[in-house]
C-alpha positions as CSV (number, residue, x, y, z in Angstrom):
1,M,99.3,79.5,111.1
2,I,99.6,83.2,112.5
3,F,97.1,85.1,113.9
4,L,97.6,88.8,112.4
5,A,96.0,92.2,114.1
6,N,96.0,95.8,113.5
7,I,94.6,97.7,116.2
8,G,93.0,100.8,114.3
9,N,91.7,104.0,115.5
10,T,88.5,102.6,114.3
11,N,89.0,99.4,113.6
12,V,90.7,96.2,114.5
13,N,91.7,94.3,111.4
14,Y,92.7,90.7,112.2
15,G,93.0,87.8,110.1
16,L,94.8,84.0,110.1
17,Y,97.9,83.7,107.9
18,E,99.4,80.6,106.2
19,K,101.3,81.3,103.4
20,R,98.3,83.6,102.4
21,I,95.8,85.6,103.9
22,L,93.4,82.8,105.0
23,A,90.6,84.8,106.1
24,S,89.9,88.4,107.6
25,G,87.5,90.7,109.0
26,Y,86.8,93.9,111.0
27,F,85.5,95.0,114.2
28,P,84.7,98.1,115.7
29,I,87.4,99.2,118.2
30,H,85.1,100.7,120.7
31,L,83.1,97.7,121.0
32,L,86.4,95.7,122.6
33,S,86.0,97.1,126.0
34,C,87.5,94.0,127.1
35,E,89.6,90.7,127.3
36,R,86.2,88.6,127.0
37,R,84.8,90.0,124.0
38,A,88.7,90.2,122.0
39,L,88.7,86.5,122.8
40,A,85.2,85.7,121.9
41,L,86.1,87.7,118.3
42,F,89.2,85.9,117.4
43,R,87.7,82.5,118.6
44,S,84.6,83.0,115.9
45,L,87.5,83.7,113.6
46,L,89.0,80.2,114.4
47,R,85.6,78.6,114.0
48,K,85.0,80.2,110.7
49,C,88.2,78.6,109.6
50,R,87.9,75.3,110.9
51,V,91.0,75.8,112.9
52,S,92.1,74.7,116.4
53,R,93.9,76.7,118.8
54,E,96.6,74.5,118.5
55,E,97.0,75.1,114.8
56,V,98.0,78.7,115.6
57,E,102.0,79.0,116.4
58,G,101.9,82.4,117.1
59,T,100.7,86.1,116.8
60,V,101.7,89.6,115.4
61,I,99.8,92.5,116.1
62,S,100.2,96.3,115.1
63,S,98.6,99.1,117.1
64,V,97.9,103.0,116.4
65,V,95.8,103.0,119.8
66,P,98.0,101.9,122.5
67,E,95.3,102.1,125.5
68,K,93.7,99.1,123.7
69,N,96.9,97.3,123.3
70,A,96.4,95.0,126.5
71,I,92.8,94.0,125.8
72,I,94.1,92.7,122.3
73,L,97.4,91.2,123.3
74,N,96.2,89.2,126.4
75,A,93.7,88.0,124.3
76,A,95.8,86.8,121.3
77,E,98.3,85.4,124.1
78,K,95.1,82.9,125.3
79,I,94.5,82.3,121.4
80,S,98.0,81.0,120.5
81,Q,99.5,80.1,124.0
82,T,102.8,82.1,123.2
83,E,103.6,85.9,123.6
84,P,102.5,88.1,120.8
85,V,105.0,89.9,119.0
86,L,103.7,93.7,118.9
87,I,105.2,95.5,115.6
88,S,106.7,99.0,116.4
89,S,108.3,102.0,114.8
90,Q,111.4,100.2,116.0
91,T,111.0,97.1,114.3
92,G,113.5,96.6,111.1
93,W,112.1,97.5,107.8
94,E,113.5,96.4,104.1
95,F,113.4,100.0,103.4
96,D,114.9,103.2,104.3
97,T,112.7,105.6,106.6
98,S,115.5,108.1,107.5
99,A,114.0,110.9,105.3
100,Y,111.0,111.1,107.9
101,S,111.6,112.8,111.0
102,G,108.3,112.3,113.0
103,V,107.0,109.1,114.5
104,L,105.4,106.9,111.7
105,G,102.8,104.7,112.4
106,T,103.5,101.3,112.0
107,D,100.1,101.0,109.9
108,R,101.6,103.2,107.4
109,L,104.9,101.4,107.2
110,L,103.3,97.6,107.3
111,C,101.2,98.8,103.8
112,C,104.3,100.4,102.4
113,S,106.1,96.8,103.1
114,A,103.5,94.9,101.6
115,A,103.5,97.4,98.7
116,L,107.2,96.9,97.9
117,Q,106.6,92.8,97.6
118,K,104.1,93.9,94.6
119,Y,104.8,96.8,93.0
120,K,108.2,98.6,91.7
121,P,108.8,102.2,93.0
122,P,107.7,105.0,92.7
123,F,104.5,104.4,94.4
124,V,102.0,106.3,96.4
125,V,100.0,104.0,98.9
126,V,96.7,105.6,99.9
127,D,95.2,104.4,103.1
128,F,91.4,105.5,103.5
129,G,90.8,104.9,107.4
130,T,89.9,107.0,109.8
131,A,92.4,109.1,108.8
132,T,93.3,109.4,104.9
133,T,97.2,109.0,104.8
134,L,99.3,109.0,101.3
135,N,102.7,107.2,101.9
136,V,105.6,107.8,99.0
137,I,108.3,105.7,98.2
138,D,110.4,107.1,95.5
139,S,112.3,105.5,92.8
140,S,115.1,103.8,95.3
141,G,112.9,102.4,97.2
142,T,112.8,105.0,100.1
143,F,110.2,106.3,102.6
144,A,110.4,110.1,101.0
145,G,107.4,111.2,103.0
146,G,103.5,111.7,102.6
147,V,100.3,113.4,103.5
148,I,97.7,112.9,106.5
149,L,94.2,113.9,106.2
150,P,90.8,113.5,107.6
151,G,89.0,110.3,106.6
152,V,85.9,110.3,104.6
153,R,83.7,109.6,107.6
154,T,86.1,111.8,110.0
155,G,85.2,114.6,107.7
156,L,81.6,114.1,107.9
157,R,81.5,113.6,111.7
158,A,83.3,117.1,111.8
159,L,80.9,119.0,109.7
160,A,78.2,117.7,111.7
161,A,79.6,118.2,115.0
162,S,81.2,122.0,114.0
163,T,78.3,123.6,112.5
164,S,74.5,124.4,114.1
165,Q,72.6,123.2,110.6
166,L,74.4,120.2,109.1
167,H,74.1,116.9,110.8
168,E,75.3,113.4,110.8
169,I,73.9,111.9,107.3
170,P,74.5,107.8,106.4
171,F,77.2,107.7,103.9
172,F,77.0,106.2,100.6
173,G,78.0,107.2,97.2
174,P,76.1,110.3,95.5
175,K,74.7,110.4,91.6
176,S,75.8,113.7,90.9
177,A,78.7,116.1,92.1
178,I,76.1,118.7,92.6
179,G,74.1,118.3,95.3
180,K,70.3,119.3,95.2
181,N,69.7,119.4,99.1
182,T,72.3,119.5,102.2
183,A,72.9,115.8,102.6
184,E,73.8,115.4,98.8
185,C,76.1,118.3,99.0
186,M,77.7,116.7,101.9
187,L,78.4,113.2,100.4
188,S,79.6,115.2,97.4
189,G,82.1,116.8,99.3
190,A,82.8,113.6,101.1
191,T,83.4,111.6,97.7
192,F,84.2,113.6,94.9
193,G,86.0,116.0,97.0
194,T,88.4,113.3,98.3
195,A,88.6,111.9,94.8
196,A,89.5,115.5,93.8
197,M,91.9,115.8,96.4
198,L,93.8,112.8,95.8
199,E,93.9,113.4,92.2
200,G,95.6,116.6,92.8
201,L,98.0,115.6,95.4
202,V,99.0,112.5,93.4
203,R,99.9,115.0,90.4
204,R,102.1,117.3,93.0
205,I,103.8,114.2,94.3
206,E,104.6,113.3,90.8
207,K,105.7,116.6,90.3
208,E,108.1,116.7,93.3
209,L,109.5,113.1,92.4
210,G,109.8,113.7,88.7
211,A,108.6,110.4,87.7
212,N,105.3,108.9,87.4
213,A,104.1,106.8,90.4
214,D,101.4,103.9,90.8
215,V,99.1,104.6,93.3
216,I,97.9,101.4,95.7
217,V,94.7,101.9,97.4
218,T,93.5,100.2,100.5
219,G,91.8,100.9,104.0
220,G,88.0,100.5,104.8
221,N,86.8,103.6,103.1
222,A,88.8,102.9,99.9
223,K,86.1,101.0,98.0
224,A,83.1,104.0,98.3
225,I,86.2,106.3,96.9
226,I,87.5,104.6,94.0
227,P,84.2,104.7,91.8
228,Y,84.6,108.7,91.9
229,C,88.8,108.7,91.2
230,E,90.1,109.6,87.5
231,L,93.0,108.1,87.8
232,E,94.1,104.6,87.8
233,A,94.1,102.9,91.4
234,R,95.3,99.2,92.3
235,Y,92.8,98.5,95.1
236,E,94.6,95.9,97.6
237,P,92.1,95.2,100.3
238,E,94.2,93.1,102.5
239,L,97.5,95.5,102.3
240,L,97.8,96.2,106.1
241,L,97.7,92.3,107.1
242,E,99.8,91.2,104.2
243,G,102.5,93.8,106.0
244,L,101.8,91.8,109.0
245,A,102.7,88.5,107.3
246,I,105.7,89.8,106.1
247,Q,106.8,90.5,109.6
248,A,105.5,87.1,110.4
249,N,107.5,85.4,108.1
250,R,110.9,87.4,109.2
251,L,110.4,86.7,112.6
252,I,109.7,82.8,111.9
253,A,113.0,82.8,109.6
254,V,115.2,84.5,112.8
255,S,113.7,82.2,115.1
256,K,114.8,78.9,112.9
257,K,118.1,80.6,112.2
258,A,118.5,80.8,116.1
259,R,117.8,77.2,116.6
260,V,120.2,76.1,114.1
261,E,123.0,78.1,115.7
């Protein structure tokens, strides 16, 4: 049994893995202010799955919020009684990333890694999180690059923070693209606007690739946007944790080989 966790800008996505993802959950990152709270959260998952601490062989963690790493890593070590593995951009990947010159978030890499186990490239992995990212794997299986833009809820908060007459509103799906009041207009922009933007970006990406590309969608805001998209998208809610599970399997295989040698 392997404990998995990704420390994101808005939530910690965590789960248990043994041949498959057994259970998973999200928890707001701002509420994990200390190791005690993180430990209580992780123990609640074990209780839910009726798994004892002794059954957890290790933990694999990724993060895009370095200041939260110590809290999560220390709590995870107490759960498994072993030192957690922290995935980084220097981790060995099964695909070429040399075309990208910037720092690549491990969440983007993990999602692409998991997608490559399920889909034939070329494809675009879309992660609807705090930021919306499009990550492109070309026909050769190489990470070609991508797009980063504000997430759906991030955009709504930015509007409210940057304007005097627009305020924060509850996020839910509008019935019409034509809003009849300010809140409906903002929701239309967030949902229909994001969907239309995705459709346009995918068309441009396919033009640059010179081929049609599957669209694979994941992330906390994905279910809110998919109904408004006029393109076929494959919804993979556990893609990030599945990427962590791939790394866990690789590390287990390396460890077994080392013991044999």
